[in-house]
Structures are given as structure tokens and as C-alpha cells.
N, C-alpha and C positions, 0 to 999 in steps of 0.2 A: 504493499500499499504506500509506503514511504517513497519507494522508488517511482512509482507511478506519479506521486505527487511531485517528486524531483523533475520528472519529465515534463510535466505541465508548467512548472515554474521555469526551467532552464530552456526547454526547447519552444514552448508556445508562449512564454512571457505572462503567464497567469498568476493571479493571487489566489492561493489554495488554501481551503480550510480542511484541516485533516482531524477527523475524530478518532481517538484510540480507546477501545474498550475490550479488555483492560490491560493498561501497561505492565501489571503485575505478572500477567500470563507471559510477557517476554522474558521476565526475570526467572519465572518458574521454569520455563522451556530451557533456559540457559544452565539452570541448576542441574536439570535431568540430563542434559548432554555432558556436563561437567562430570557428573558421577559416572556416566557410562565410559567416559575417557579416563577414568580412574584418577582424577585430579583430587588433591587433598582440599576439603571444604574449609572455608574460612568461618567468620562469625556466624552463628546460629545456623549452621550448616549450608549457607549459600556458597556459590562458586567463587574461587579467589578472583575471578576476573570481572565481577559484577560492576565495579565502578568503571572499569575500562569499556565494557560492552554498552552499558548505559550512557556513557559519554558519547561513545561513537554514533549511537542512535539518535539521541537528542540534539547532538550539535549538527546533524544534518538538516535539522528544522531550523531553517534560518531564511533571512532575506537577501537578495542578490540584487544586482543592478537591473536584472531583467524581471523579476518577480518576487514573490514571498510565499513562505508556508507559515500558517498560524495553526497551531495545534491545540485542541481541547482533549485532555486526557482523564479517563477514570483511573483512579488509584486505590486498589484494594489495601487496606491496612490491617495486616495480620494481628490479631487479639487487640485491636485498637491502640497499638503501640507505635507512635509516630517516630520512636527511636530506632525501630526495627531498620536493619540495612537497606532492605527494599524500597519501602517509602522514603526514607531518609535520602538515599543515593537519587531517587527520581525528583524528589523536592528540590534538590540543590540545582537542578537545571532549569526550573519553571520560574516564570516571571510573576506568577500569582498563584495562590492555592486557596481553594474554598474547603475547609474541612467540616464534615458533618459529624455531629456529636451524639452519641446515644444517650448521654445525661440530659441534654437540651431537649431531645425527642421525648424523653420520659417526662419532662416537665409540661409536654404539650405544646411546646413552642415550635412553630414551623414557619419558614424553612428551618430546620435544626442546624443552623451554621454556627460554629464557634468563633467568635469574633477575636478571640486571643490566639488560637493556633492558626488562624487563617492569615495569609501574608499577601502582600502586593508590592511590587518595586516601584509602582507609579504613585504610591501614597508619598508624595514628595511636594513640599510647597511650591516648587517651581513648575510642577504640572498639574496639580488639582487646585492650586491657590492656598493662600494662608489660612483662610477661615476653614475651609474644609479639612485641612491638615490639622489645624489646632483642635477643632472639634472632635475629630476621629481620635486623635492621641488622648484627650481628655476622657473620651468615652472608654478607650482601652484601659487607661490608668484606673478609672472608677471600677470598672469589672474586675481588674487585677487585685485592687485592694479588697474588694469584696470576697474573691477567691481566697485571699490570704487569711481573711477573718473567718472564713467557715468553719475551721477547727475549733476556734474560741466558741463560736455560737453553738456548735455541736455539743461541747462539753459544759460550758457555763451558761449559756443562753444569751438572748439579746441584752438582758438588764445589766449584764457586766461590762457593756461597751460604753466608751465615752460618748457624749453627745455628737461629737464629730464623726465618730465611726458609724453611730446609728443612722446619720444622716447619709454617709456614704452607702450604707446597706440599702437604705429606702430608694436612694437615687438609682443604684445598680439594678435593683429588682424592676424598678420602671424600664430602665434602658433595656433589660432582657426581654420584657414584654412588648415594648415598643419595637424590637427587632422582628418580632412576628409580623406575618402579612398574609391577608387572605388571598389565595391564588385563584386565578381564573380557571386553571385547569382541575382545581379541586371542588369547584363550585358545585358540580354534580353530586359530589360525595358529602359536602358539608352543609350545603344549603346557603352557605354564606356568600354574598356577592364578592367577586374578585376586586382588589383595589390596585390602581396604578398611582404611584406617588413620584413626581418628578425629583431629581436629586436636590434641587434648590430647597424644596419643602422638607425633605428628609434631614438635610443639615440643620435647618432652622428648628425643627422639632428637638432633634438631640441637644441642640445649643441651649434650648430653653430649659431641657432637663437638667443639664450639668450646671447650668447657671443659677438653679434653684428657683425659677420662676413658677415651677409646677409642683412644689413640695407639698402643696395642700390637697392635691388630687390623689385619689386612692390608686394603687398599683394596677388594679384590675381594669382601670378606664383605658390602659395602654395596650391591653391584650387584643389582638387581631382587629387592629383598626387601620384606617389609611393614613393620612397625615395628622398632625398634631391637632388640627381643628376638630377632626373626628373624635380624638381622645377627649378633649375638653367637652365636646358635646355628650359624649358618653357618660363622663363624669356627672354632668348636670342631671341626665335621665337617672343615674344611680342614686342621687340625692333626693330626687322627688318622691 
């Protein structure tokens, strides 16, 4: 498939979109071939040439003066371990990663994307702008602080936290719920109409949460809504 993509890019000057499902199969196949050749396995039983093979494949997915190849790849993560050599080697070549989390799914939050494990190289103030960058970083910092406090909450409870930490927890929980979104494709199954939210509105909503403008709203008002105006409207209905 990649050779065909290279042909369209180099010979016909096309911009190619290449879907790979699943890149872990490439790693697995390499591991099986390595075992048949009698090579000594490396960490976790993978082939010793894992990094080289993955590098050779991924570096062929590139732009040239004639055209480009952009690739979207599904990555299976064994035992949900992001430090496993297979996903870790793959991630190092990708410009952006969207990590789905079992824990977030268990909370009923969809799409179940983990904003702390997910990455993007274009999250740079020179590319996305200062406001977008600052809001995104503040959201990540708030969620990370909440994650760090979860052990204390589990053992001692919320009452033992300082007022500042309680505020962090409240805002983080609102952020988590605001990251949910009703999908158009899921409308048939959930009965909830899908919502499209422009990037500008998304940034405005998260900025209001982290700035403390919506501290008086209940966290449930942020669950499965569109933009921040929908959340405010939902909060009013809950109070009636």
C-alpha cells in the first residue's frame, strides 16, 4: 500500500492520504519473521530490529517537491501500556497522537480521548496562536494537577484538600465533562442530536472554565453539550 502511495506521489504528483489499520500488525509480522530466522528477541519479546524497521517504513511517508503522503494510523496498545516498545516506537515518528482511554470511557465521556497522553507537534504559539496555546496548556496543567491529587482524594477524601486544590478539582471535572461531545454518527443510538462546535467557541469555553468565570455552574451542566452557551443554558434548566 505504501509503495502504491509512493507511486502516486512521485510519478503522478498527487497528494495521497494513506490509512493504516493497524500498524501493530506490521510490528507483529516482523516479530514472527524474526523468530523464524532465529534472532535473539529484545525487550518484551519483540524483534531486535523493531526501531530500524519502523523507522524505514515511517520515514517513507513524507512530502516531496512533487507531492505528499499524509498517513492516519490506528495503533493497538498492548495491555494499555503506552511504554510498550511497539506503540512507543511508532509514536516517536508521528506528528500527532490521539490516545483513547478506557478509564475515560468508563466515566461515560465520549469521545474517550485522553488529553494528557495525546500529543500534537503543531500545538505551538507560532502555529495555533498565543490564546489557543495558552488555553490548551492551562487545561492540561489543571487536568494534570487533578490527576496528581486523585490518590489523596481516594485515601483522605475531598475535605482534606486546601481551598485552592478543591477549586482545581472542580474546574478539572468540568473540563473533563466539557470535553465530551454528542456525535452526529451516534445520534441513532443515543437519541441526542449531534453538535458541531467551531474551534473559536471551543477555546472561548475552556478559557471561561479555567479563568473561573463558570465556578458557580454544576459540573453536570458541561456533560454532552455543544458550546459553552449550551452548558450555561443547561445549568439554568437544572436550577429550575
